[in-house]
GUGU-269311 format. One record per residue (C-alpha): residue number from 1; residue in three letters; x, y negated, z. Coordinates in nm, 2 decimals, m for minus. Layout:
(atom NUM; ALA; (X; Y; Z))
...
END
This chain:
(atom 1; MET; (12.58; m10.66; 16.82))
(atom 2; ASN; (12.94; m10.61; 16.73))
(atom 3; THR; (12.98; m10.36; 16.45))
(atom 4; ASP; (13.36; m10.35; 16.46))
(atom 5; VAL; (13.49; m9.99; 16.47))
(atom 6; THR; (13.83; m9.95; 16.62))
(atom 7; MET; (14.06; m9.66; 16.61))
(atom 8; ALA; (14.41; m9.67; 16.76))
(atom 9; GLY; (14.36; m10.05; 16.82))
(atom 10; THR; (14.30; m10.13; 16.45))
(atom 11; SER; (13.97; m10.28; 16.34))
(atom 12; LEU; (13.82; m10.11; 16.03))
(atom 13; VAL; (13.60; m10.40; 15.95))
(atom 14; GLY; (13.89; m10.59; 15.80))
(atom 15; ALA; (14.02; m10.29; 15.62))
(atom 16; LYS; (14.12; m10.33; 15.26))
(atom 17; ARG; (13.86; m10.19; 15.03))
(atom 18; TYR; (13.85; m10.09; 14.67))
(atom 19; THR; (13.68; m10.35; 14.45))
(atom 20; PRO; (13.30; m10.32; 14.40))
(atom 21; THR; (13.37; m10.21; 14.03))
(atom 22; ALA; (13.61; m9.93; 14.15))
(atom 23; GLN; (13.36; m9.83; 14.41))
(atom 24; ALA; (13.07; m9.81; 14.16))
(atom 25; LEU; (13.28; m9.61; 13.91))
(atom 26; HIS; (13.38; m9.37; 14.18))
(atom 27; TRP; (13.03; m9.30; 14.30))
(atom 28; ILE; (12.88; m9.28; 13.95))
(atom 29; VAL; (13.14; m9.03; 13.85))
(atom 30; ALA; (13.09; m8.83; 14.17))
(atom 31; ALA; (12.71; m8.81; 14.11))
(atom 32; LEU; (12.78; m8.70; 13.75))
(atom 33; ILE; (13.02; m8.43; 13.87))
(atom 34; PHE; (12.77; m8.30; 14.13))
(atom 35; SER; (12.50; m8.29; 13.86))
(atom 36; THR; (12.70; m8.12; 13.58))
(atom 37; LEU; (12.85; m7.84; 13.79))
(atom 38; PRO; (12.52; m7.68; 13.88))
(atom 39; ILE; (12.40; m7.73; 13.52))
(atom 40; ALA; (12.71; m7.53; 13.40))
(atom 41; TRP; (12.63; m7.25; 13.65))
(atom 42; VAL; (12.27; m7.23; 13.53))
(atom 43; MET; (12.35; m7.23; 13.16))
(atom 44; VAL; (12.62; m6.97; 13.17))
(atom 45; ASN; (12.39; m6.73; 13.36))
(atom 46; MET; (12.08; m6.78; 13.14))
(atom 47; PRO; (11.99; m6.53; 12.88))
(atom 48; LYS; (12.12; m6.64; 12.54))
(atom 49; SER; (11.76; m6.64; 12.41))
(atom 50; ALA; (11.64; m6.89; 12.66))
(atom 51; HIS; (11.47; m7.19; 12.50))
(atom 52; ALA; (11.63; m7.44; 12.75))
(atom 53; LEU; (11.98; m7.32; 12.68))
(atom 54; ASP; (12.06; m7.56; 12.39))
(atom 55; TRP; (11.92; m7.85; 12.59))
(atom 56; LEU; (12.13; m7.76; 12.90))
(atom 57; PHE; (12.44; m7.73; 12.68))
(atom 58; THR; (12.37; m8.08; 12.53))
(atom 59; LEU; (12.31; m8.22; 12.88))
(atom 60; HIS; (12.63; m8.06; 13.02))
(atom 61; GLU; (12.84; m8.19; 12.72))
(atom 62; SER; (12.68; m8.53; 12.74))
(atom 63; ILE; (12.75; m8.57; 13.11))
(atom 64; GLY; (13.11; m8.46; 13.05))
(atom 65; ILE; (13.16; m8.72; 12.77))
(atom 66; THR; (13.01; m8.98; 13.00))
(atom 67; ILE; (13.26; m8.88; 13.27))
(atom 68; LEU; (13.55; m8.90; 13.03))
(atom 69; VAL; (13.45; m9.26; 12.92))
(atom 70; LEU; (13.40; m9.37; 13.29))
(atom 71; ILE; (13.74; m9.22; 13.39))
(atom 72; ALA; (13.90; m9.41; 13.10))
(atom 73; VAL; (13.73; m9.73; 13.23))
(atom 74; ARG; (13.83; m9.65; 13.58))
(atom 75; LEU; (14.20; m9.60; 13.49))
(atom 76; ALA; (14.20; m9.92; 13.29))
(atom 77; TRP; (14.05; m10.10; 13.59))
(atom 78; ARG; (14.29; m9.94; 13.83))
(atom 79; ALA; (14.59; m10.06; 13.61))
(atom 80; SER; (14.49; m10.42; 13.67))
(atom 81; HIS; (14.34; m10.38; 14.02))
(atom 82; LEU; (14.57; m10.19; 14.26))
(atom 83; PRO; (14.39; m9.97; 14.51))
(atom 84; PRO; (14.41; m10.07; 14.88))
(atom 85; PRO; (14.70; m9.92; 15.07))
(atom 86; LEU; (14.63; m9.60; 15.27))
(atom 87; PRO; (14.57; m9.66; 15.64))
(atom 88; ASP; (14.86; m9.68; 15.87))
(atom 89; GLY; (14.90; m9.37; 16.08))
(atom 90; LEU; (14.88; m9.12; 15.80))
(atom 91; ALA; (15.17; m8.87; 15.79))
(atom 92; ARG; (15.39; m8.88; 15.49))
(atom 93; PHE; (15.25; m8.54; 15.37))
(atom 94; GLU; (14.90; m8.67; 15.40))
(atom 95; LYS; (14.98; m8.97; 15.18))
(atom 96; ILE; (15.15; m8.75; 14.92))
(atom 97; ALA; (14.85; m8.51; 14.93))
(atom 98; ALA; (14.60; m8.79; 14.89))
(atom 99; ILE; (14.79; m8.95; 14.59))
(atom 100; ALA; (14.85; m8.61; 14.43))
(atom 101; THR; (14.49; m8.50; 14.47))
(atom 102; HIS; (14.36; m8.83; 14.31))
(atom 103; TRP; (14.59; m8.80; 14.01))
(atom 104; LEU; (14.51; m8.43; 13.97))
(atom 105; LEU; (14.14; m8.52; 13.97))
(atom 106; TYR; (14.20; m8.78; 13.70))
(atom 107; VAL; (14.38; m8.52; 13.49))
(atom 108; ILE; (14.11; m8.26; 13.53))
(atom 109; LEU; (13.83; m8.51; 13.47))
(atom 110; ILE; (14.00; m8.59; 13.14))
(atom 111; GLY; (14.09; m8.23; 13.06))
(atom 112; MET; (13.75; m8.08; 13.12))
(atom 113; PRO; (13.56; m8.30; 12.87))
(atom 114; VAL; (13.84; m8.29; 12.61))
(atom 115; SER; (13.87; m7.91; 12.63))
(atom 116; GLY; (13.48; m7.88; 12.63))
(atom 117; TYR; (13.47; m8.09; 12.31))
(atom 118; ILE; (13.75; m7.89; 12.14))
(atom 119; LEU; (13.60; m7.55; 12.23))
(atom 120; ASN; (13.27; m7.65; 12.07))
(atom 121; ALA; (13.40; m7.86; 11.78))
(atom 122; ALA; (13.67; m7.62; 11.68))
(atom 123; GLY; (13.42; m7.33; 11.73))
(atom 124; GLY; (13.20; m7.48; 11.46))
(atom 125; TYR; (12.93; m7.62; 11.70))
(atom 126; PRO; (12.82; m7.98; 11.68))
(atom 127; VAL; (12.86; m8.19; 12.00))
(atom 128; SER; (12.56; m8.41; 12.05))
(atom 129; TYR; (12.55; m8.70; 12.30))
(atom 130; PHE; (12.21; m8.67; 12.46))
(atom 131; GLY; (12.06; m8.61; 12.12))
(atom 132; LEU; (12.14; m8.97; 12.02))
(atom 133; PHE; (12.43; m8.90; 11.79))
(atom 134; THR; (12.68; m8.62; 11.71))
(atom 135; LEU; (13.05; m8.67; 11.78))
(atom 136; PRO; (13.28; m8.62; 11.48))
(atom 137; GLY; (13.36; m8.25; 11.43))
(atom 138; LEU; (13.69; m8.06; 11.39))
(atom 139; PRO; (13.79; m7.81; 11.13))
(atom 140; LYS; (13.68; m7.47; 11.24))
(atom 141; ASN; (13.97; m7.30; 11.42))
(atom 142; PRO; (13.89; m6.99; 11.63))
(atom 143; VAL; (14.24; m6.98; 11.79))
(atom 144; LEU; (14.21; m7.35; 11.90))
(atom 145; ALA; (13.85; m7.29; 12.02))
(atom 146; ASP; (13.96; m6.98; 12.22))
(atom 147; ALA; (14.25; m7.17; 12.38))
(atom 148; ALA; (14.02; m7.46; 12.47))
(atom 149; THR; (13.76; m7.21; 12.61))
(atom 150; TRP; (14.04; m7.05; 12.83))
(atom 151; ILE; (14.15; m7.39; 12.96))
(atom 152; HIS; (13.79; m7.51; 13.02))
(atom 153; VAL; (13.65; m7.19; 13.18))
(atom 154; ALA; (13.95; m7.00; 13.32))
(atom 155; ILE; (14.15; m7.28; 13.46))
(atom 156; GLY; (13.95; m7.60; 13.46))
(atom 157; GLN; (13.63; m7.49; 13.63))
(atom 158; TRP; (13.82; m7.34; 13.92))
(atom 159; LEU; (14.06; m7.63; 13.95))
(atom 160; ILE; (13.78; m7.88; 13.96))
(atom 161; TYR; (13.59; m7.68; 14.22))
(atom 162; ALA; (13.91; m7.67; 14.43))
(atom 163; LEU; (14.00; m8.04; 14.39))
(atom 164; VAL; (13.64; m8.16; 14.46))
(atom 165; LEU; (13.62; m7.93; 14.77))
(atom 166; LEU; (13.96; m8.06; 14.89))
(atom 167; HIS; (13.86; m8.42; 14.83))
(atom 168; VAL; (13.52; m8.38; 15.01))
(atom 169; THR; (13.68; m8.18; 15.30))
(atom 170; ALA; (13.96; m8.44; 15.34))
(atom 171; THR; (13.70; m8.72; 15.35))
(atom 172; ALA; (13.49; m8.53; 15.61))
(atom 173; TRP; (13.81; m8.48; 15.82))
(atom 174; HIS; (13.89; m8.85; 15.81))
(atom 175; VAL; (13.53; m8.95; 15.89))
(atom 176; ALA; (13.45; m8.69; 16.16))
(atom 177; VAL; (13.79; m8.62; 16.32))
(atom 178; ARG; (14.04; m8.89; 16.24))
(atom 179; ARG; (13.79; m9.18; 16.22))
(atom 180; ASP; (14.06; m9.39; 16.05))
(atom 181; GLY; (13.86; m9.58; 15.80))
(atom 182; VAL; (13.95; m9.39; 15.49))
(atom 183; LEU; (13.59; m9.36; 15.37))
(atom 184; GLU; (13.52; m9.73; 15.44))
(atom 185; ARG; (13.77; m9.82; 15.16))
(atom 186; MET; (13.53; m9.68; 14.91))
(atom 187; LEU; (13.21; m9.83; 15.06))
(atom 188; PRO; (13.06; m10.17; 15.02))
(atom 189; ARG; (13.14; m10.42; 15.30))
(atom 190; GLN; (12.85; m10.44; 15.54))
(atom 191; ASN; (12.74; m10.77; 15.68))
(atom 192; GLU; (12.88; m10.79; 16.03))
(atom 193; GLN; (12.69; m10.98; 16.30))
(atom 194; ASN; (12.81; m11.05; 16.65))
END
């Protein structure tokens, strides 16, 4: 059985793909994002007296720190392993939008954990990593903590929702409508048999 998929005369089986390391980092970060967003919604809507609230905050912060570290690793990997080119046939604005969205995602995935750390540390709260150790603190600074809270909550959360939604919607568009192999670039190569 031939598993070649063709679109506009181009085989997607031979399409350039991200390296397995880049693929793994992408999917791990995606899973962490999709786990921490609902945790955030639950914890901000729980009563302040709830017993699980401290645990949820620690879990949310720890996942955020993990995302920050993985994004740093991903950027270092990307610096020495260029991503595959976007498929031919994309309009110029689509290529610009794809590149801009990816870089904005990197910025927000760095900015959210950093602002989360600052809002807690400058607010006088310890930041624990899964209860294993506590990150170094900062001098208590309510003005800095308020600014970080504003960035984290007022800007960051809505920006990350928008960018993740845009990224997922664009991927669905390329898979279901365009069928141009964009998603295959981030998937492991399948064994093809004739």
